[in-house]
C-alpha atoms as one frame of an Amber mdcrd trajectory, in Angstrom:
protein
-112.094 101.903  58.802-108.346 102.559  58.724-108.893 106.267  59.130-111.057
 105.525  62.173-108.281 103.396  63.730-105.685 106.074  63.073-107.929 108.635
  64.734-108.363 106.440  67.843-104.609 105.686  68.005-103.728 109.364  67.734
-106.173 110.248  70.485-104.722 107.595  72.836-101.159 108.808  72.175-102.169
 112.354  73.095-103.651 111.051  76.330-100.410 109.160  77.186 -98.038 112.063
  76.563-100.201 114.739  78.216 -99.985 114.437  82.017-102.735 117.087  82.427
-105.312 114.917  80.628-107.802 113.356  83.100-107.348 109.923  81.460-103.492
 110.046  81.518-102.947 108.046  84.735-105.569 105.441  83.828-104.136 104.818
  80.332-100.567 104.398  81.738-101.755 101.706  84.185-103.618  99.907  81.388
-100.529 100.002  79.141 -98.232  98.675  81.905-100.630  95.794  82.679-100.862
  94.881  78.985 -97.070  94.767  78.533 -96.685  92.615  81.664 -99.295  90.181
  80.401 -97.541  89.818  77.076 -94.174  89.039  78.768 -95.786  86.466  81.085
 -97.454  84.654  78.214 -94.163  84.650  76.272 -92.274  83.060  79.163 -94.964
  80.422  79.625 -94.814  79.558  75.948 -91.034  79.275  76.054 -91.151  76.965
  79.035 -93.793  74.912  77.351 -91.697  74.191  74.276 -88.358  73.800  76.149
 -86.975  70.238  76.292 -87.095  68.280  79.502 -83.991  68.497  81.690 -82.766
  66.254  84.471 -82.549  69.116  86.906 -86.091  70.336  86.254 -87.990  67.188
  85.280 -87.807  64.165  87.596 -88.951  61.885  84.775 -86.194  62.983  82.372
 -83.693  60.225  81.434 -80.461  60.156  83.454 -76.979  58.900  82.566 -74.707
  57.678  85.402 -70.977  57.458  84.601 -68.090  56.501  86.904 -65.257  59.105
  87.178 -61.774  57.956  88.175 -60.080  60.259  90.704 -56.357  61.037  90.197
 -53.797  59.361  92.457 -52.398  62.116  94.722 -50.555  59.876  97.196 -47.138
  60.767  95.728 -47.886  64.467  96.077 -49.057  64.012  99.671 -45.871  62.104
 100.493 -43.746  64.952  99.095 -45.654  67.525 101.141 -45.206  65.423 104.248
 -41.460  65.008 103.682 -40.814  68.719 102.877 -39.596  70.852 105.771 -41.618
  73.962 106.538 -39.598  77.199 106.217 -40.667  80.518 107.736 -39.379  83.939
 106.687 -38.833  86.525 109.415 -37.473  90.041 109.263 -36.042  92.378 111.898
 -34.059  95.617 111.893 -30.583  95.854 113.334 -30.622  97.755 116.609 -27.844
  99.717 118.257 -26.005  97.470 120.717 -27.243  94.227 119.140 -25.305  91.015
 119.816 -25.453  87.809 117.804 -27.691  86.267 120.455 -30.116  89.205 120.692
 -30.505  89.518 116.922 -31.093  85.786 116.396 -33.537  85.704 119.302 -35.666
  88.459 117.746 -35.580  86.544 114.453 -36.956  83.482 116.243 -33.739  81.481
 115.794 -32.732  79.000 118.498 -29.591  77.570 116.932 -26.319  77.400 118.926
 -24.432  76.121 115.861 -25.465  79.135 113.776 -24.599  81.527 116.598 -21.157
  79.963 117.029 -20.498  80.073 113.285 -21.303  83.784 113.071 -18.925  84.510
 115.958 -16.023  82.520 114.512 -16.319  83.120 110.755 -14.662  86.351 109.541
 -17.096  86.831 106.666 -20.152  86.209 108.829 -18.904  88.703 111.454 -19.330
  91.502 108.918 -22.989  91.251 109.945 -22.124  93.644 112.744 -20.714  96.277
 110.434 -24.317  96.875 109.404 -25.780 100.244 110.372 -28.638 100.307 112.912
 -31.999 100.294 111.161 -30.864  98.000 108.341 -33.285  95.144 107.633 -32.104
  91.565 108.352 -34.081  88.690 106.844 -33.880  85.094 108.057 -35.368  81.793
 106.934 -36.088  79.485 109.865 -37.283  75.872 109.798 -39.993  74.315 111.974
 -37.399  73.505 114.653 -36.272  77.180 114.848 -32.948  76.301 113.206 -31.427
  78.845 110.843 -31.769  78.000 107.148 -30.387  81.267 105.738 -29.820  84.898
 106.674 -29.468  87.896 104.339 -28.571  91.535 104.957 -27.336  94.412 102.815
 -23.822  95.687 103.553 -24.381  98.848 101.541 -22.593  99.563  98.289 -22.610
 102.217  95.628 -25.343 103.376  93.274 -24.572 100.624  90.741 -24.513  97.538
  92.946 -25.176  96.425  96.508 -23.031  94.140  98.644 -25.113  91.485 100.355
 -24.065  89.138 103.155 -25.563  85.640 102.865 -25.244  83.053 105.661 -26.814
  79.700 104.836 -26.898  76.116 106.018 -24.684  73.851 103.944 -26.539  71.299
 101.843 -27.257  68.010 103.628 -25.511  69.229 106.769 -27.772  70.681 109.436
 -24.830  71.537 111.686 -22.690  73.256 109.038 -22.956  76.819 107.684 -21.168
  78.941 105.126 -21.029  82.695 104.499 -20.362  84.799 101.438 -20.636  88.387
 100.272 -22.234  88.746  96.868 -22.771  91.689  94.546 -26.350  92.455  93.522
 -27.189  94.899  90.751 -29.246  97.894  91.896 -32.030  99.739  90.137 -30.515
 103.034  88.970 -32.656 106.150  89.101 -32.103 109.855  88.519 -33.122 112.121
  91.393 -33.682 115.887  90.973 -33.636 118.452  93.782 -33.876 122.209  93.511
 -34.597 125.283  95.565 -33.719 128.851  96.491 -30.827 129.973  98.677 -32.081
 132.283 101.386 -30.547 134.464 104.071 -29.522 131.354 106.017 -26.852 130.573
 103.434 -25.900 127.758 101.103 -25.728 124.878 103.563 -29.070 125.650 105.215
 -30.604 125.709 101.735 -29.124 122.268 101.053 -30.596 120.937 104.304 -34.001
 122.472 103.531 -34.036 120.754 100.111 -32.875 117.428 101.669 -29.781 117.258
  99.466 -27.569 114.366 100.720 -24.193 115.370 102.188 -22.223 113.440  99.572
 -24.093 115.231  96.783 -23.366 118.601  98.427 -19.652 117.728  98.552 -19.702
 116.877  94.860 -21.372 120.188  94.033 -18.711 122.071  96.002 -15.991 120.210
  94.128 -17.576 120.777  90.697 -17.791 124.558  91.113 -14.679 124.940  93.289
 -12.759 126.599  90.449 -15.403 129.199  89.586 -17.406 129.886  92.773 -16.210
 130.566  96.309 -18.994 129.151  98.447 -17.638 131.049 101.462 -18.418 134.538
 100.199 -19.830 134.428  96.611 -23.199 132.872  97.490 -25.979 135.443  98.021
 -29.609 135.372  99.107 -31.782 134.901  96.025 -29.427 132.448  94.317 -30.990
 129.188  93.103 -29.789 125.667  92.387 -30.954 122.535  90.576 -29.051 119.274
  90.885 -29.558 115.833  89.298 -27.742 112.782  90.654 -27.746 109.012  90.421
 -29.362 106.951  93.160 -29.246 103.173  93.535 -32.285 101.318  94.921 -32.594
  97.723  96.087 -36.055  96.240  96.695 -37.484  99.747  96.682 -35.093 101.051
  99.366 -32.320 103.576  98.766 -28.862 101.984  98.938 -26.576 104.861  98.006
 -26.394 108.160  96.193 -24.114 108.137  93.184 -22.493 110.683  90.910 -23.930
 114.114  90.196 -24.773 114.032  86.465 -25.894 117.639  85.990 -26.064 120.767
  88.133 -27.153 124.371  87.706 -26.337 127.278  90.007 -27.637 130.804  89.502
 -25.179 132.907  91.492 -25.696 136.691  91.531 -27.652 136.456  88.238 -24.873
 134.421  86.579 -25.796 130.938  85.401 -23.252 128.177  86.053 -23.964 124.758
  84.545 -22.032 121.514  84.596 -22.562 118.082  83.070 -20.674 114.834  83.690
 -19.275 113.393  80.464 -17.271 110.220  79.929 -16.269 109.626  76.289 -17.298
 106.248  74.898 -14.549 103.689  75.441 -12.747 105.850  78.018 -12.298 105.044
  81.712 -12.004 108.720  82.642 -14.697 111.374  82.749 -14.991 114.990  83.828
 -17.445 117.836  84.269 -17.996 120.237  81.391 -20.095 123.303  80.727 -22.936
 122.685  78.314 -20.859 124.214  75.495 -17.975 121.773  76.039 -15.518 123.585
  78.351 -13.970 121.645  81.221 -15.051 122.769  84.691 -11.643 121.979  86.131
  -9.489 125.065  86.744  -5.760 125.267  87.538  -6.556 126.389  91.118  -9.408
 125.984  93.586 -10.948 129.147  94.975 -10.724 127.873  98.551  -8.312 125.441
 100.254 -10.639 124.699 103.214 -14.045 123.031 103.326 -16.847 124.593 105.422
 -15.139 127.716 106.718 -15.631 131.472 106.753 -13.235 134.284 105.803 -12.030
 136.023 108.955  -9.527 138.385 107.337  -9.220 139.413 103.708  -6.310 140.412
 101.458  -4.855 143.944 101.888  -4.103 146.422 104.673  -5.260 145.508 108.176
  -4.393 145.974 111.853  -2.240 143.063 113.001  -4.164 141.157 115.732  -1.029
 140.733 117.897   1.258 143.667 117.093  -1.586 146.216 116.736   0.057 147.982
 113.806  -1.207 148.361 110.236   0.518 146.151 107.700  -0.071 144.458 104.384
  -1.919 141.181 104.817  -0.418 139.031 102.087  -3.096 136.375 102.063  -6.585
 135.418 103.181  -7.488 133.889 106.542 -10.087 131.117 106.620 -11.505 130.571
 110.112 -12.213 126.911 110.791 -12.072 124.471 113.726  -8.714 122.934 114.622
  -8.172 119.769 112.617 -10.175 120.885 109.562  -8.579 119.461 106.410  -6.513
 121.779 104.209  -6.293 120.980 100.475  -3.710 121.882  97.852  -5.494 124.276
  95.513  -3.560 123.102  92.457  -1.178 120.457  91.137   2.434 121.064  92.131
   5.538 120.066  94.090   6.061 120.604  97.835   8.857 123.182  98.287   8.802
 123.475 102.089   7.339 121.632 105.086   8.120 122.909 108.579   8.054 126.051
 110.734   8.686 129.671 109.727   8.474 132.500 112.290   4.949 133.951 112.465
   3.626 131.421 109.952   4.040 128.579 112.443   3.655 125.200 110.741   3.563
 125.921 107.015   3.467 124.076 103.692   4.628 125.811 100.507   3.704 124.293
  97.144   5.266 125.372  93.846   3.094 125.280  90.721   3.881 125.600  87.001
   4.307 129.002  85.322   5.648 130.826  88.395   2.759 130.281  90.833   3.116
 129.182  94.475   0.705 128.704  97.398   1.286 129.012 101.162  -0.694 127.143
 103.886   0.172 128.472 107.368  -0.705 128.096 111.101  -1.281 124.364 110.622
  -1.796 122.103 113.615  -0.247 119.139 111.760   0.982 118.008 108.356  -0.653
 115.276 106.264   2.386 113.017 105.879   3.932 115.011 103.035   7.582 115.905
 102.505   9.714 118.279 100.467   9.963 117.316  96.778   6.728 115.324  96.814
   4.221 115.905  94.020   0.691 116.768  95.155  -2.511 116.984  93.145  -5.363
 119.450  93.323  -7.613 118.645  96.280  -4.994 116.497  98.064  -4.833 117.023
 101.825  -1.568 118.727 102.860  -2.322 119.620 106.490  -4.871 120.524 109.126
  -6.089 123.865 110.466  -4.408 125.000 113.681  -3.191 128.006 115.699   0.606
 127.791 115.475   2.793 130.873 114.969   1.298 134.344 115.299  -2.358 133.364
 115.449  -5.047 134.413 117.926  -7.422 131.582 117.011  -7.627 128.491 114.811
  -7.594 129.426 111.123  -5.709 128.862 107.887  -3.569 131.655 106.451  -3.542
 131.096 102.675  -1.321 132.961 100.210  -1.380 132.849  96.427   1.774 134.176
  94.738   2.879 134.805  91.166   6.674 135.153  90.722   6.778 135.498  94.537
   4.461 138.525  94.498   1.303 138.007  96.651  -1.997 138.126  94.752  -5.550
 138.225  96.080  -6.708 134.591  95.630 -10.364 135.649  95.749 -10.180 137.993
  92.772  -7.199 136.877  90.676  -8.229 135.827  87.163  -7.360 132.189  86.595
  -6.864 130.681  83.163  -9.916 129.015  81.616  -9.502 125.573  80.128  -9.944
 125.263  76.335 -13.158 123.904  74.847 -13.496 120.530  73.150 -12.994 120.614
  69.390 -13.500 118.398  66.356 -15.003 114.939  66.792 -14.678 115.118  70.587
 -16.902 118.208  70.612 -19.447 116.631  68.242 -19.655 113.487  70.397 -20.088
 115.673  73.476 -22.894 117.726  71.926 -24.691 114.536  70.834 -24.480 113.195
  74.380 -25.527 116.554  75.829 -28.615 116.719  73.605 -29.858 113.348  74.833
 -29.081 114.129  78.464 -30.846 117.498  78.314 -33.951 115.786  76.937 -33.957
 113.401  79.894 -33.405 116.297  82.301 -36.327 118.186  80.788 -38.557 115.109
  81.101 -37.528 114.690  84.747 -38.104 118.397  85.392 -41.612 118.154  83.892
 -42.390 115.055  85.984 -41.276 116.806  89.179 -43.420 119.847  88.392 -46.483
 117.666  87.742 -45.848 115.673  90.937 -45.523 118.850  92.998 -48.746 120.213
  91.472 -50.630 117.107  92.572
């Protein structure tokens, strides 16, 4: 008997799994109908044994219980007494007045308008740059409750103007400027320097002007950005940036920078020893980037005449040119290239208006053809980078430029090629502390570099 059943079962299985069998379709329908019948009977049985429920059986017993609702009258009274406050936001526009700004913010409040006009702190509202967001809270009567706007700041903290209605005095206001901590981030920018030059490369990479100025200052002792930069050079720069509510407030200090100039790698890192108020830029091996003299005394200029023999532009005879001429617009700032003492301020023959600065160890620098002096006088000490005058065309000059001389024991030297003394490297504990700091900073730089590469790839 059992063998007969197994034979029948095996035959039926073959029919079910073989779609070419003539009985395949019929057996599948029979199997589906059988399974459906079994499920239906199971559900009916379950319903039959399930207990009666009030929602399904009208004869099931019911329990009625009173529920006590909470007393919300106190809450309703508070909502009724509370004044509605609306937040509105507008951007400062060029030519805005107090009235026009408040009108766009939906404020109809003569007392607030008068306060802003008369209060010195509140008037700083109109030192805000166009495009800055101004936020106001206004009550249901269009009276000003408070007004807030950023006054800028540095990367660490923002300055925020707050004008608000004095407590329990709808006609009185007060104003204050408060400091608000920013979110500090590190930003990295990099790129090639093409035929257009250094400054076009900075613009193409969207490097902020203040960051560019810092880069010029950092490398001012080792690179002359007027003639050393070549097509094919590359840069990478990392700087602090302060954000407030997701918006950029200010760029901060450059923390690390690399410049590949004519296949030579220049690197600098900001380092401030723990517990010290002073910091400086160092190479990654611990040498200070500061040099005794800057390579150039003028920002954003070009060299119009180099050191050596040349034909004099006025006298038309060949003579030794004792310095370097930097062509620049009249009024361009002229900086002392090193620390020293002013030896002469005034006029000298073909030099026109000239400043002479004496430096330690027999060095001196000359700044000629100036249009004006920067309030300095003989005997005054000046520091590297301090403004001593402004580019002009006085004396024997055919156009506005600075004539710059660099002398050693009163003998003119070529300031573009003279070898300047390197500063010594850190040693001992100071060096060990620096290398520990550098290791951590380089790890962060590498992480930021990897993030930027991944972002660019996406």
